[in-house]
Each structure stands twice: as C-alpha cells, then as structure tokens.
N, C-alpha and C positions, 0 to 999 in steps of 0.2 A: 456390650462396650467392654474390650477386654479389662482382665485387670491385670494385677502386677506380672502372673507368670508369663503373662507374652513375652516378655523381652528376657525370658529365658532360656538359656539351649537348652533341657533336659524335653526328649518328648513327651514324656510323660506328663512333664506342669504344664506344657502346651494344651494338652490336651481339658486342661481344665481353667484355658482363659477365659475362654468367656462363658462361667458360670456366675451366675449371681452370687456368688462364695466369696467375700473380700478375701479371695486369702494371699498369704504371702509367704516368699520362700522362707527356707529357714537360715538364719540369720539375726544379726543383732537389731535388728528391725521391727522386727514382731515380736520379743522378748521386751524391749522397752517401752511400746507400745502397752503390753499385756503387764508392763507396772507402772508405767504411768496410770494406765485405765481401769489395774486391781482386777483384772480378769485374769480369771484361767486362760490354758491356750488349749488349742484341741488341736492333734498333729493326726496327721493323715497321711501315712505310709504305702506307698504301690509303686507300682513300675506298667512298663505302657501298653503290654501285651498282656495284662494280665485278665480273662474273665470276668473274676468277679470285682475287680478294681471297678470294671467298665460298668457291672452290673448295680453296685453302689452309687457311683457319678449318676448313673440315670436315672435311679430312684430317688435320691437324696438330695447329690450336689447340682444339680441343674433344677432342683424342686427352686419357687422364689419362696412360698412359707418356711423351707429348712434353714435358706439362707438369710432370712429373718430372726429364726434362731438363733443364726450359731453369728451373726452378722452382729449383735446386740448385746450378744451373751459370751461371746470368747472371740477372742485372735486366735483365727484358723493358719495352722502352715502345711503347703505338699510339701511334702519329700519325695524323692527317686531312692531308691533301696538300692540300684544300681549306680548310683553318686554316692550317695554317702553309706555304703555298707557297715562303718563302726559304728554312725548312728543307730543303725536299723536295728545291730545286734544288740544293742545297749536294750532297747526299748520291747526287743521280741525278749529277750532273757526277762524280762520284768510278766510282759503278757503270758507269756508260756509257766512263771515260776509261780502265778495266781490264777487263771486260769486252769493251768495242766493242756493248752493246746494254744497251736498258733496260727501264725498264715495269713496272707495280706487278700482285702485292705487289713492293714491294719491301724485301728484305730487307740490311740492315749490322751490321757488329758493328763495337762500337767503344769504345775503351779507355773508363776511367771517365774519361777530361776531354771527353768526345766526338769525341777521333779517329778516323777509319774505320781499320779496316785488314781488313777482307774484306766480301765481297759482293757482291749478285746476285739475282736478282727471285725467281720461283718457282721453287719446288724443291718437288716427289714425297716424299711419307712414308718412303717404304723406294725402298730404290737398281734405278734403270731404267735400261737401255741402256746402259751402260758409265757413267749417271751418279751420283754417289754421293744416297742420300735425306737428308733432314732429320735424322734420327733421326743418322743415320752423318756430318753432319755435323759434328752438333751437338758430338755424341762427339770430333772429330775436334779441332775450336777450344778447346773446354773441357781437352783433354790440352796441347793448342799453348802455349796462355795457360799454364797449370801448367809447360809445361818451359823455352821458348823465350819468358817475356812481355820480357825487358829487347829482345829482337830482333824484337817486336810493335810494341812501344814507340816502337822506333828507326824502323821504316819506317812505322806510323802519324804519326808527328812529318814524318817525307821527303814523305808523302800529302799533310800539313797543307801545305808550306812549295811546294808544288808546282800546290797549290790558288788556296796567295796571288799562284806566279807568272802563274798562268793567267789570273787575277783584273785582275794587275798589267798582264802583257804584252799577253792577249788574245789576236788573230789575227794581230796587228804577228808573233807570232813563226814568223809560218807563211810572210812574206814571205821571196821568193827572194833570195841575193846576186846580189848584179849591178840591184837593185831601182834606180831615179832618185834621187837625193840628194834633188833638189827634184821633187816631185809633179806631178802635171796637177793643168790649174785644175781645179776643183771640177763645170763645164757638160761636159769632157771627159772629164772619171773619168765622171761618172752617164754621159752617152752610152752608155760603153762598156759600162759593168754593165749599163743597159737593154739592150741587145742580146744582150748572152749570156747574161742572165736568158730572154729570148724565145727564143734560142735553145734552150738548159735544157729550158726547159717542150715549146716545139714540138717536137723530139726524143725527149722524152719520154714526149707525147701517146698516148694509146691512143684509134688513128679506131675500132674496133671500136666499145668497149665505154667512152671515155670516162674522165677522170681522165688520172693520171701515171704510167707504169710498172706493173709488176704488184700481186701480189697480195702483203701488205692493203693495202687500197684505201682510205684516210681521204678524209675533207673538210678540206680545207686551204684556209680561204677566205681565205687572204690571196694562194696561185696566181690564182684568178681576180678577186680588185682591182686584183692588177697589169696582168691580160690586159685586163680592162675601162680601166684607163688607159692602151694602150697605143692602146687602138681609140678613148681618148680627144684623147691625145696627137693622132696619125696622121692621125687622120678615118675614119670607121665605111670609110669609100671603098675608102679607101687596102690596099695587098697584103696591108702587115702588120695595119693594122683589121679587114679581111677575117677575116684567120686568129688572131686576136687572140679574138675573137668569137665563131667559129666554134668554135674548143678551149673556151672560159666554157662557151658556152651549151650546145655536146652535150653536158661534163661535164654541168650541172645537166639536164637532158636525161634522160641516162641514169642518175641518180639519182635522178629522178623515177619511173621506171618500175619502178626497184630494189626491192628486199626489202629495202633498208637504208630505202626509203623506208616511212612506216607510210599505207598507202593506208588505210585501215578508219578510224582515228582522229587522222592528220593527227604533221605532226611526221618528226622521221629519229632513226634511231638514229647509234650511235657510230661504229661503221666496218664492213667487210665484210670479211670473211676469202676471197674472193674477187674475181676479178678482173672480173666481170658486175656486180658490188653486191647480187648476189642474199642471199647465208648473212650478217647480218650478226652481230656481239656487239649483244644489242637494248638496252644502257643508251640512256635521251636524257636527252641533259644539255644543261641550259641555253644552255651558253655555243654551244654548236654548233648550236640552234634561231634567234637570236639574228643570225649572221653565215652559214648561210643562208638564209635569210629573204632577207639584204641583198643576197646575191648575187643573188638569184631580182626584185628589184627593178631591182637594174640591167639586167639578161640583158633585163627587160621596156622598160625603157626604150631597152637599144641594138639591140632587134630590134623592140618588136613587136608581140610574139608574145603573145600574153594570157594561155595554162598556165603561164606563167613569174608573172605574178602572183595566178593559181587556185592555184599551191602557195603562193606565202605568205602569201595566205591561209587558208590551211588549216597551217600553223604558225603562224601568229599564234593564229587561234584556237582549238588544242590550246594553246598557253602559254596563252592565256585560260581555257580549258576548267580545264587540268589540271594545274599549275604556278604562278598563283595566289593570293596569298593574302588572304583578306578584308583584310588592314592594306594591301595596295597591290604588295606587292613581290612577287619570283616565288622560286617553291621553284628548288633548284638541278638535281636529278635524281631521273630514275625507274629503277629497278633493270632490270636486264638480268633478274634469277632473277624467278620468281612461282610460288604454288603449284599445285598440279596436281589440285588436288582441286576439288570442286565451289561447293563454299560459297563464296559471295562475301563479302566483305571493308567493301565497302560505295563509299560516293562520296567523295571527299575535301575540295572547299569547297562549301556552307560548312561542313557538319558536322564540327566539331573530333574527336569523340570519333572516327569514321573516318581521318580524317585520321590522328589521334596512333599508330592502330593499323597506318597504312599507313608512317611515320616511326622506328615503335620505340620512340617516346617515353612510354611506360606502363611503368615499374618498370624501365628497364635496359634490352628485352626488343624482337628487330626485329619484334617479330608476335606475337599475344598467343596463337600455337600453335605450332610447327614441323613444318605439313607436307611431304608431299614435293615438292622443289621442283625447277623444271628452266629451264635457259634460254629463255627465248623464250615460254614456255608462258601468257603469256595472250594472244599475237601469232599463234601457229602454228594451223594448222586440215587435220584432215584432210575428205577428201573427202565422207564421210558427214557432217560436221557442216555441210556449206555446201552438201548435198543439202536438207538437213531444214530449214535457215535460210531459202533461197530459193528453193524446190520449181521452178514451169516454170521461173524463171530460172536455175537452177543450171547446164543446159548455158554458155549463153553466159559467163558468169560463169569459170566453169573452163576456158574455151575463149581466153578474155581477161589470163586471170592465168597462166596453164597449172597449171592444178591436176589433180594425178595419185591414182589410185585409193590407189596403193602409195609417193606420197607425190612429194615434186621434188629434196629435196636430196641430192644429188651426196654418198655416206659419206665420203669425204674431205674432207669440210668441215662433217662431224659426228664428232669425234674421241671423243664419249663414248655415242654412238647415242639424244641424245636426242632426234634431228627422225625419227625411223624412221616412215614412214608419215604425217609431217606434212610440209605445204605452208608454205616461203613465199611470203605472195604475191609475186609481179613481174608487171608487163604484162608480156605478151614481144610485142605488134604493135601496133600504133596501133587504135584504134577505127575508125576506119572500115573498115579491114581484116575486123575482127573483123563489124559490122553487114552487112558482102558480102560474107562466109560464112554468115553464118545467113540472110541475105537478108531482113537488119532496113534498114529507113532510117535515117540519121543521126543524126536527132534521138530515134529510138525507141532507139534503142541506148543513146542519150548518158543517157537520160531512165531504160531501165534499168538501166545501172551506177549513177546515183545512186542508182539506191531500193535496190539488192543492199547498196553499201555500206552505207546507213540502218537496213538488216538486222541486217548482218553486227552495228554497232556498240553495235543494239540487246544483242543477244545477248551480244556479250563484255561489257558493263556487268553479268554477273552471271557471268562468272571472279573468282577474288580478285587481285583488280589489284598490281601490283609496288610494291616496296616504294619510300617519298615518301621521300626525303634534301629533309626540311625549313628546310635552313638556305637566310636567306638571304643572299648572300653579295653583295660591292658590285661588285665587278672587274663578274662577270657580270650582275648589273642594269641595271647600266651599257650593255653591249653589248646587252641588249634593248633599253630606252629609246630609243637608238640607233637599233637595226632601226625600232622602234615608230614617233619620232617622222618619222623617214624616208620608214616606207611609210602613215603616213596619208597626206599628199598626191598620191603617185602612186596609193594603191588606190582613196582617198576623193574624188580629183579635187577643188573646191573647196568640198568640204562646209565647213560653219560648225563651229569648235572644240567644240563640245558633240553634233554629232552624229556625231564619227568615234569608235567604239568605241576604238581605237586608240590615239589621240590620247590619249585620255582615259585611256585602262591607262598609256602615259607620263609624264603629270603625275602622274597616284595616284603610281607606283614612287615619283620621286626624290623626291615632296613624303614619300612613305616614307622614305629614304636622309635624308632633310633633318631629318625627326622622331624617326627610331631609333639615325640611326645615326654623326650629326656630331654634336660639340660645341660649338656658335656659339664659347663664349663661348673657349676656346682654341684651335681654329681644326683640331683634330682630329679627322680620319675615323676609324671602325673596320671592321673585315676584314666579320663577320659577323653575323649575328643569328637565331637562334633562343628562342624561349619569352621573351626577354631581352636587351639587348645583350652580345655577347663582350666582352671586358677584352681582345682579339687591335689591336694600330692599324694603319693598313690601312697595305700594303705599296704600290710605284710602281703596278703594273696600276692599281690600285682608285684613289687618285689620278688617274691618265691618263686610265684608259676612260668616270672617272665626269664627268669636265671637259671630256671630247668628248663626252659623252650629253650634259650641259647648253649643250653650243654648237647640238647638232640643235635640241635643243628650244626652246632662244632661236628660231635660225631657224625651227621650225614652229609657236610659236606668235606669237613676239616680245613675252613677255611678259622684262624687262630684267631683272630678278631673276636669270633663270637665266644669265645675261651676267654679274653682278657675284659670281656663285658660282662661274664657271669662272674668271673671273680670282684668286679668291682663292685658289680650290685652286689652281690653276700655282703662286700661290705659295708655298701650305704645300709643295708636290710640291719647286718649288727649293731650298727653306729643307733639307728634311727628308734629300734622299737624292740631292741633284747632286755629282758628281766635280767637284771646285773644281784638283784637279791635270788630270786628263785629258778633263774633260768629258764631258758623259751623267751616266746613272740607277744609282744602284746599286739593286738589291731591294730591297733591307733599310733599315732605319734604321739609324745607328752606333752608335745607346745600347741595344743587343741582346747581352750580352757570350754568349747561346748560342747565335752564330751565329758559328762557325767564319770565316769568309771569306767579307766581302760582294762577291756578285757581279753581273752586268751580263746581262740577258739578249738573248744575240746570234743566238738562230731565231724567226724569226715560224712558232709551229708551229701546236696548237690555237687557242690564243688567240696574239694576236698580242705581239713584244716592248712594252715597257713604251714605253721607250724611240722604239719608231719611231711608236705613238699620241701620246708626248710630245712628239715633234718635228713631227708635223701641228699637233697644238695649237699652238705656239706661233706657226705659220705664221698659223693662221687667228684667231689673238690681233691676230699684226701689225699681220694686214688690216684688223679689225673697231674696234681698238682704239690700234693705233700703237706708240709705243715707248716703254712701260711698261720701268724698269730696275730688277731686284731687286738688293738686296747676296750679293755671295758673298765669300771668303777670295780670288779671283780678280781683284773689282772689280766695279764696275756693270757689268752684261750687258741688253740689250733683249732683248725675246721672241725677235726675229729673230736675234741674236747668240748666242742661247742654241739655238736647232732648230739654226742652223749645226754650233755647240760638238758638238752631241748627233748629230749623224751624222757629223762630222768622227770623234768617237769611236770609229766604226767604223765607218770608210772601211775600213781595210783588210781587215775579212773581210766587207762588199759588195761591194767591188770585188774581192777575188780570188772570192767565193765568194756570187754574189748572187743563187742561186737561192735559199739561207736565211736571208734578207730582204727578199723580195720589198714586205712591205709601208713595212719601211723606204724601197725602191727608191719606193715612192710619195710618203714625207716629201720625200725630196732634187727631187723631180718638182716639185712644190710651194713647195720653197725658191727651185727656180730661177726659176720660174713668175712674172709680171709681177702684180704686187697686182688682183684683178677681186672687184667688189661691186655688186651692183644692193640700192639704197637704196629704199625703199618708203616714199608718202610718203598718207599718208589712214585711214580710219578703218576698223581692219582687218576688222570684222565685213560692211561694204556689199562684195556682191555683186561688185563690180566691182575692187575691192581684191582679190577672193579668184581673179576670173579672173585676173590678172594674174598669183597668187602661182605659180597651178597652169601657166601655161607655163611657167616656170624648169626645173621636175619633167616637163616630155612627153618629153624622151630623152636619152642620154647628152652629154655633154658637156664642158668645159675645166670644173674645181674653180671656185666662186664663193662671195663669203661673201654672205649677204645681212642686209640693215640696215631698221630701219621706225623714222621718226623720226614721232613723233607729235601736236607741235608741244608736249608739255610735258614736265615731269621727266624722262622717258627719255631727249629729244630732247638735254635740257641735257648731262646723265650725258654721254652720246657724244660732243656736241661739242666736251665739256672733255677729251677725249682726240684726238679727229677733229675739228678746227675746221672744215672745211668742211662739214660735217653740218649747223652752224649754217644755213644760210639754204635747206635745201630743202625746200618746201614745196610743199600740191598745187599744180594750174597749172587753174585756172578751177574751184573745187571738186571737182574727181573725180582718184582716184586715179592715183595717178603713178607710175611706174619712171624711175630713174637707172641707167642703164647704164653703171658706169668704172671702166675698166684704170688702172694706175700714177698712181691719185686724179684725173685727167681725164676728165669724165662728159664726154658723149654726150649728146643733144636729149633732155629728159625725152617716155617716153611713154607717152599717156595710155590708148591702146588693149590692146588683145592683141597685133592683126596689128602695132603700129607697136613693140612689145616681142621679138617671135620675129621680127623680122624684125632689130634690134638683136643677140638672140642668136646669130641666124646667120650675123654677118660683116655683114649688108646695114649702109646707115646711117641 
C-alpha cells in the first residue's frame, strides 16, 4: 500500500511511495510526530535521477527488515534536494564539515527540533570493509539516543551554533593573523585573485585529457567561464589569453570526444568516473546542458572552430527533443539507470501517457513495472548490436569509437559489473585519421559517421528510456533560456527571430515561467512546476538566474518587457534575500522557521552561486538602466552599490580561495570595467539591423550591454533611466549602432565594416 509520498508532486518522493518505510515529506507533521514520540528523525535527501540514490533505495529502503528498524526507532523524512536546495545546503554543510565529503544520497539524523547530530552519504545495507552497514548504524544510533540523549542534544545545539558562526563569519574566519587592517583597493585584490585563480587552473590542467585534476571529473562551467574571461581581458593573442583559451577549448574537445558526451542523442552526462571522460554516471541534468552549451558557444567565438558550434547544436537539439514540455518549460533531468528489457516505454513529448510512464506520475510509481535496471543501459552497446545495426559500416564505426567485442570499459570503473561486454562510445581519434586508416575520403567518412549515428539513434528509440524527472525548475529553466538566447545569434546568425528555433524555445520557456511560476500581483516567484505550480517560493538562485535570463533574452529580442521584468525581479530579490548587515544574498527567505541557518552560497559548483550571478546582473542593470536605488535597513543602494556590497561580502573567500568562486571573479571583473554599451537604432527585423547585430556576436571580447531604441514607448522608458538614449535615431533612415564607453559614444556606425572596426578598437 502506498505511503504518504504517493500524494507528493516530486518524482523523487514518488519513487519511494511503495517503500515499506513509513516516510514523511518534509513538514510540520513529521517533526510533530518526532516530538510527540520522542524519537530522532532520519532525513534522507536525494533526487530522482541519482544512481547511488537508487542503489541505496533498492538495498535498504525496499527492505522490510530495514523498514522495521526505521519505523520502530525513527521518524523518517524524504526530501528532494531539487525542490528544497536551501535545506539541502544546510545539512550538506554539516555533513561536509563533519565527514570531509558530501554527495547524494545524503543521510542525516536530527533531533525532533531539526538539529543534526550524525550524518553521511551512502551506506551499504550490511557491514563492509570495516565500515558499518546501514542496519548496524541504525541500531547504534537508536541505542545511543536512548542512553545518551542529553549528550546528543547538547552536541546538536553546538552544531547549530557552529553553523550560525559559519554563516555570520563566513570565510573571514580563515584570514591569517597579521592580515592588514586596511584592505587592498578592490582593483588590486581582484588582480591578485585573477592571477592566483589562473595559476591554480593552469597547474591543475590535465594536458592529455583536459579538465582539471584527476578522477572523477566534473564539467564545471564556471571554470571555463573564468578562462574565457581571462582571454577576453588579456586579449586572445596574449600569452595568458592563448593559454586560457587552450585549456578551456581543449577541455571541451576532450569532453566532446569522451563517453560523457552522448554521441548518439546529443547532450552530456553528469560526470566521468575516470580521468579520460570515458565512463560517466549517465544521468543528464538540464543545468549541465545549459552551461556546457554556453561554454561551447564561447569556445566557438574564441577559436573560430566550427566543431564547438556543432556540439552546442547537439545539446540544444537534445533538450528541445527530449526535455521540452509541450507547455514551453524544460524538464529537469533524465536518469542514469533504465530497464534492460527490450520492451520500449515510448516517446516523451508530446505523448503525455508515455511521459507519465517515464516520470512516475501514475499512482506514485517510478515505472509502470519494475524490470531489471542497470546504469547506462539505454546508452551502452555490445559489438554485436552495432554490427547488426550498421552492417558494412560497423568496422568504420567501431574503429572510430573504440568498440571492442569484449567491451571497452575498464573493470576498475565498473564496480557493479554492469558494463561487462558493453561499450561506452568514445571518439578515440580524429575523423581524418579514421578516414585515412580505412582509405576513405574525408567527406565520405563524415557522411558515414552521420549515417551510423542516425541508425543507432533509431535503434535506441526502441529501448526503454530512462526515467524522466519532469519537474520544471525555475532556476534551471533560466539557465537554459540564457543559453538559447545567447546561442541563437551565434548559431543562427542574422536569422529573423521567428526563424530561430532556439530563440523561439527561449521565449516560450520564459512565457511559461511568467504564466505558471510568477504571481504578478504579489511579485512572488515559485520554485517549480509539475502538473501544477508547487507551493514552494523561489530561492535566491531562482531570482538571480531568471533575472540573468531575462537580460539575455532582452539582448536577443529587444523586447523591452523582458528588461522591465528583470528590473522588478532584481528588486524583489533585494527585498527578500539581501543581508542588510554584511551585504550579499542569503539562499533562503527569512520567514521560513524550518531553516536552521540562512546561508550564503560561497562556491561556484555544478551551478554558479546566486551571489555571483546577482552581482553580474546588478552591474548589467547599472549599465543599462542607471542608478536605481532600492530601500533596505542599511539605506538606499543603487545597483552598482549593491553589486559592490555583494562581492565585498565574500571578498575574504574569493581573494583567499579564488578557485572556489571563479564566477564571482567574473562579476568582480565586470564591476571594475568601464560601462560599455552598444545601442542599436532602427527596425529590428530589417536585414541591415540584423547584420549589425550579428557583428557583436562574431568573436569573444569585452562584455557589452546591448540596447535598442525604437523611437517609441520602449525608448521613452529607457530614456527616463538613461537620458542620453533619448536623442538616438537611425542615421539617414538606415539601421545604426552607437558604441559607447562610460556613456561617451563614438561616431554612429551604419555599416557592418564600421561597427566591426569600432568593436575591434578602431576609430
């Protein structure tokens, strides 16, 4: 009989609705029961496409013996980290600081007041290799709670106080004795941090396989963003610029060649367990697709190499095909695991029954049945399968992708033996070399490769697809909107807006968020949507990422409504999350008593920190709209002043550990640069206007804000904030660009050649 989780929206919670564990969702009911029965709380945090979450679920949470212990001695709570990143951040901080590592599934034991006293990540069901198994641990904690409860509660209170000190003092506690009382000027501190951050990545770069450090390897977009900013600042021809582009572009090349890249269907898996990017954990996350696509776009601008544009197109095409909701938003992720049976589950979009089967929205079950599952089953191939699918082209394909009869996965990277005899596709050599070895013309080899991938894609559609997490998360959708909005002019050139599928998809997603996740009357944004809007208010990252997306969407469409919404979102973020005492943004709201400590994100990880993006948004808004001030308890602050306070709040961290906040360093760079704008005047759908726009996106360069003056209401709205825009008009009836720095504008440019010269530094 299904438990309470069957009524929840989260696919992760619904995956556990048939467990014998008496699960509660996070909320007052669970903690009231814990207080009434004087039991500790077992909190299990994960997400629906997490491979090791599935492993622990099958080993422990589906076990009647484990459930008996949990139900007798604990109140058990399941939490989807994607729905509640604020709670996840608090308890992850505790686990990381007490164990030295973190990850999911995360297992934390709490007092009935929600205070943590023990934690870890994955626990095997029984004792292994000197580590206690889950059941052993449960018995020990239950006994300790009975015998030493006062000691546990005192320790838990100390933990909470330590978390509060961490939140209050932050990285400042790590300053060495003797640090100068008067800090360096911002530009000096920033310069030193930039140099140290570059040196850190330079020393950690893997010159053979790309990436930074050894296995496991994660695609960390903020690192590559930073390196491309170094190239833009130093100049692509400088020594530092060349090295920065080389490291970033080479990393993307190796990722694109590796098994972390889905060569057949497009997109990227979460991370690689080995240093060669060969064997991934196979989940596909929306936020990775968005950020890697942006990295590829900048690599294309920096190098001129078309393959990076091709990879970005593959990502976008995958997202639009397999993660796009019929309503316009984008789903969150696809699972690492899938059924190994031959029965196909069916397509996702727009077939809603098939989507329900993949997402687990029917009756609280993860799948309509429970056949044998394995990680990567949808993606891996035996040589016999490839031979059968490709016929005479199989030898070419196997040579190019390293396919072997006995499989090509090192057993050291296959702890469960799931890949025995299987192949994870990895491009082992350039296509030109494969063509030469097989005595094929390069053009013929390219055509053969495309034909082979199309055939395998058709075969793969007959396999059971991985589970789809069909939550629409505001922050992750915003990242994808940014990527699509920036990708459209790079990939589609001067195409009209209606002719770019990427820009069309970006606009549809933004319209969906506005209709489904934004309450205009109250100015409230919500975290997620699944079947209906959730009742969880948005977090700082949702506001920051969406404001960024709207700025990017404005620059791609010049629809002033997106810019107006971005301004309002930033004002609401300032009201809800601003730290009036120390500056910067808390992750969570002040009015949620269930959050023990309000933290600020101080690491640009799989997703950038909300403060890093907010600081960039504030500078961009300052460049575009000027010195708007908003009230807080510390007084009136303009966008620029708030940006300065935001980077200042984490200054000890980004100056002491710059590699932890490379995206914040990009915001600091922007803050120190003179305002740069390009103002376009004219009919935005005309050929000459679109040709001018295309020039701005041709290559990597200094950041510029783009504005459009239309001679109408939008221009009057802009000019009310930036008066210098009031008199700008097309020259002699032709589309015209005005290149401005520090609000001093050069001579109007009415031709592509003139604009290109001005952007290149010419007169």
